[in-house]
N, C-alpha and C positions, 0 to 999 in steps of 0.2 A: 397756692402755687399754680402757675399756668398749666393747663392740661397737656400742652406739648412738652413741657419740662417733665411732667409726671410720666408721660409716655416714654421719654428717653431714659428716665430713671428706672422705670419698670423693666425696660430692655436690658439695662446694665445689671440690675439685681438678678434677673433671670439668667443672663449669659455669664457674667463675671462679677459676682458679689463683692470680691475684694476691690475691684476698680471702683465700684459704687462707693465703698467705704472710704476710698482715698479722696473723693471729691470734697471740696470745701462747701460751706453753706451756700455761697454764691454759685459754685460749680453745680450744685444740685438744682438750683433755681434757674440755671441758664438753659436757653433753648434758642432755636432759630425761628423767628416769627414768620408766619405765613402772610407777610405783608407785601409791600411793594416789590421787594427783591424776588421773593418766591413767585408772586403772581407774574412779574415781568419775565422770569425765566420760563414759566409755563407759556406765556404769550409768545416768546421768541420761537418756540417750537410749533405753535399752532396758529398764530395770528398772521395768516398769509395776506390778508387784505389791508388791514390797518392795525398798527400796534401803538395804542395810545396809553401806554402804561408807565413808562420811565420818565423821570424829570430830566430830559436831555433834548436838545434841539437838533433836528434832522433836516437836511436839504438834499434833494435828488438821491434819496435812499442812503445818504452818507451823513455822518455827524458834521454839524457846522463847525468851522474852525476859523481862526484869524490867521491870515497868511504869514504875518511877520513872526508868529510863533511856529507855524508848521515849516517855515523855510529851512530850519536846521534839522528837520526830522523827516524830510521827504523821501528818504529811503524806505519809510514805513507807510502802510496804508493808513488813512485817517481813522479807520475803525480799530486799528491796533494802537492808537495813541490817545484819541479824544474820548472814546466811550468809557463808561464805568467798567472796571474789571469785575468779574464775579467776586463775591465776598470771600470765598476761599482761594481765590487766585485764578489766573489764566490757566485753563486746563492743559494746553500744550506745554506751558512752562512747568507745571506740576509733573507731567509725564516725563519731560526732558530731565528734570532734576532727579526723578526716580531712577531713570536710566543711568545717570551719573553716579548715584549712590550705589547701584548694583555693580557698576564697573569698578568702582574704587573700594568696594567692600564685598568681595566674593563670598564671605561667610554668611551674607544675608540670603544667599540663594536658597529657595525653598522655605523661607520663613515668612510668617504672616505679618504684614504691617500696612498701614494706610498709605494712600498717595500723599506725598508731602503737601502741606497746606501753606499757602503763601502768607507771610506776615510783613509788616513794615520794618524789616530788618530783624536781627536777632534779639535786640533788647525788647522790642515790642512782643516778640514771641515769648520771651521769659515772663513778661508781664501777664500775658494771656494764661500761661501755665500757672503762675502764682495766683491769679484770680480763681482759676478752676480747682486748684488743689490745696491752697494754703489758707488755713484759718488762724485766728488769733491763738497763739501759744503752740502751734504745731512746730515740731523740730525740723530745722533746715541744716543738714550736715554738710560741711565743706572743709577743705584743708584750711589751716590758719593763714596761708598765703592765697588770698582769693581776690577776685575783681570786686572793687568797692561797690559797684552798682548792684550786686546781689543783695547787699544790705538794704538799699533803697527799695528794691523790687519786692523782696520777700519779708523783710523786717518792718521797714517804715510804712510801706503801703498796705501790707496784709497782716502785720502783727506776728509774723513767724519768729521763732526763737532760734537765733544762729548758734549752732553747736560746732566748735572747731576741734581739730586734732593737729598735732605737729605734722607738717607736710612731709618732711624727710626723716628717715631713721638714722641710726648711728653709722650705717654703712653708706650713707649718702645716696640711698635709693628711696623710692616712694614708700611712705609709711602705710602699707596696705593693712597691717595688723591694727594700727591706730584707727584707720577708717572703719574697719569691721567692728572693732570694739565700741566705737562711738555710736554706730548705727544700732548695735545690739543694746547698748545702754539706753539710748533714746527710745528704742522700740519697747523696752520693758516699762518705760514710763508712759508712753503713748503707743498705741498699736500701729500708728502710721508714722513713717519717717520720709521726709523729702531729702534726697541726696543729690548734690550738684557735683558732676564729674566734668571738669574742664581741662581738656588736653588737646593740643599744647596749652599748658597752664599760663594764665595771665595772673601774676606778674613774672613767674620764674622762667618760663620757656621750657618747661619739662614735660615730656610725654613718657608714659609707662613703657617699660620693656615688655616683650611678649610674655615673659614669665610672670611679671607683676600683674599684667592685665588678666591672665588666666587665673591667678590666685584670687584677684579681686572678684571676678565674675563667679567663680565657684563659691567663694565666701558669701557673696550676696544671695546667690541661689539658696544656700543652706539657711541663711537667716530668714529669707522670704518663706521658704518651705516650713520653717518653724512657726510661722504665724504672723510675722511682722509684715505689714503692708508697706512695700518700698516703692516710692515714686522716684525713679532714677532718671534725673535730668542730665542728658549728655550734651554739654555745650561744646560744639565742634567749630567754634568761630574761626580757628586757625588751622583747620583740617588740611592735610596735604603738605604742610610746611615742616617736613621731617628731615633732620640733618645727621642724625646719629643712630645709635643702637636703640631703637624704639619701635613700638607697635605702629604699623602703617595703616591699620584699619581703625574705624571708630569703635569705641567700647559698645556702642549701640548694637553692633553686629554680634557681640558675645552675649549681651544681655537679652536681646529680643527672644521672646518665647521660652525663657529659662524657667519661669515659675508663674503660676496663676496669681500669686501675691506680689509679683513684680511688674510694674508698668514702666516700660522703657520709653523715653521721650527723646528724640533726636532734635537738637536745635542747630540750624544751619544759617549761614549768612553769606550771600554772594559778595557782601561788603569786603571781607578779607580774602575769601577764597578766590574771587574773580577780580580782586583789586579794583572794586567799584564801590568805594565807601559811601559816596553821596547818593547812590541809587536807592539805598534803603530797601533792599529785597532780602527777605529771609524765609525760613521754612520751619514748620513743626511736623514731625512724623511720629506716630504712635505705633508701638508694638505691644500686643497683649496676647496672652494664651489662655485658653479655657477648654474644658472638655466638651463644650457646646459649639457655638458658632462665633468665631473671632470677628467675622465680617460685621456682625450686628453691633458688637462692642465698638469696633473702630468707626462704624457709621454714626453711632450715638455720640462718640467723642468728637467727631468732625463737626456734627451739628452744634454741639455746645461751643466749640471754638468759633464756628461761624456766627453764632449768636453774640459771643463776646466781641468779635471784630465788628459786627454790625452795630452793636451798642456803643462802641468807643470811637471808631474811625470810619465806619460804614464799609469801606473797602480800601485796598492798597493801590498805590499809584500805577496806572496802566502803562505809561511810556517806559518806566523803569523795567517793568516786567517784560515788555516787548524787546527792549534792548538786551536784557540778559538772555532771553530765549534765543534771540538772533545770534548771540555770542556762542551759546551752547551748541547751536546747529552748525556753526562755522568749523570746518575741518582744522583750522589753524588754532582753535581755542586752547587745546591741551598743550601744544608745543609752545605757544606764546606764554601761557601760564608757567610752564616749566622753566622758561628763560628767566622769568622774574624770581621764581623760587630758587634757582641756582645763584642768582645775585645775592639773595638773602643768606643762602648756605655759605657763600664765600665770606660774608660779613660775620656770620656766627663762628666760622672756623678761625677767622682772624681774631675774634674776641677770645676764643679758647687759647690761641697762641699767646696773645698779649697777657692773659691772666695766669698762664701756667708757669711763667719763669720765676716767680717769687718776688718780682719787682715791687709789688704793692702789698705784700703779705703783712706788713706791720700796721696797715691801715684798713684793709678790707679784703674779704675773700668772696668768691662767687658761689652761689648755690648751684647745684647741678642744672644744666640746660642742654637741650638737644633738638630744639624745634621752635617754631613760632616766630614772633616779632621781638621778643624781649629776653633779657636776662636780669637777674636780681643779685646785688652784692650785699653782703652783711658787713656793716661798718663796725670796726672793733673799738673805736674811740669816739668818733664824732656822732653828734645827734643828727639824724637823717634830715629833719626839717631845717635845722640851722645850716647844714651843708648845702641843701637844695637852694636856699635863698642866697647863700654866699656864692655858690657857683653861678647863679643867675645874675646877681647884682655886680659881681666883680669879674666874671669871665665870660658872661653871655652864653652860658651853657645851661640848657634846660633838662632837668631830670624829674623823676616822680618819687616823692617820699611816700612809702606805703605803711610804715610804722616807725617807731623811734630809731630802729637800727637798720632798716632795709631801704635801699635805693634801687628803683627800677630804671633800667636803661634800655631804650628802644633802639637796638642796632638796625632796625628796619629803616630808620631815618638818617643813618650816618653812612657816608660812602666808605668803602673798605680802606681806602688810603688814609682816612682820618681816624680810624678806630683807636690806634695806639695813642695818638695825640689826645683823644677824648679821655682815656683812662689816666694819662699823665696829668691832665688838668684836674680830674676828680681827686687824684692822689695829692696834688699840690693843694687843693682846697682843704683836704683833710689835715694836711700839715699846718696850713694857715690857722686852723681852729684849735690846734693843740695848745 
């Protein structure tokens, strides 16, 4: 094992032994090499005369560029577009996202967590986390209604064993008891459990109520304190898109610092939150607690993430990071974002109205939803995949089949005046297949 990896592991074993135990084999072997990137960073501070370290072309103390590319980006300095970004991301962007997190999650005040680390959007961030913490056979707990990419990321790529529980209970609320029971069961079989918490949920569009969130956080703390090492991955892809009675902060804020045996990891994406899908900018933030020095634990984890990023994609795209930073610094950002969220809220409310009248009850019923981009309906008679293909081939309507009985509908893509027509077509499709 490389001496740098050993150094980071020793730091984790000394400061937070539980976090060290959570690491996968690859995670323990990961480190940030003192190669070109590290040496170039040192040179950028001290090489005042000549800096001949980085594989980049410079002219007149500015990066070279082709004008037909820069033409559409001239509001930015060349150095904010054409240079390599740091492996862990543009520092000003990391600080700006940190400020955004604190503004939107006041419960984080006074808690210890690292500066957000930039990833190539949220999916890449999940892949990094899977690399560092998931070994073959490790349990990955998630509701039975989950984003299919989790299976690719944690199961197919890393060999994790997906353990699910019923998403909703008999009262049409989130099944907190089922989640806790599954974590406990898996924890008895293996001392480490990876838990994925995705709210607003994809595909159902459900976010926990404050009472559900408090019960979940308290239950996880109790399980962690009992000796189960919990890697709590909080997927906040659709954070901020809340339309009903639900928690308005991230679960990360409740879990951060709750137990030495619980590592909270916040996954963010400017993709959905800032309506900038193609920019591919995301973030990883760690929160760990120890009776020693949390800062050393967080620094070690950051270096392991940096090593993983360096070994896979080297660094994330600089122009996208610059554009997102510029948006976060713009006084109009939050107001303009709110305008878009209100459009989605109106669509969600129209969906609730259309689905609440009993018009479609003999063919499908909705699962609870109060947030995000989606809702999910339970088909009472039709097969989901057959209905999906029928709607596509005969009505030109695209939906997503998530299992044999569930159909996901993205109201984010449908204008409010077309919502009821959409459900009418889905209903007609169901009747066609009877």
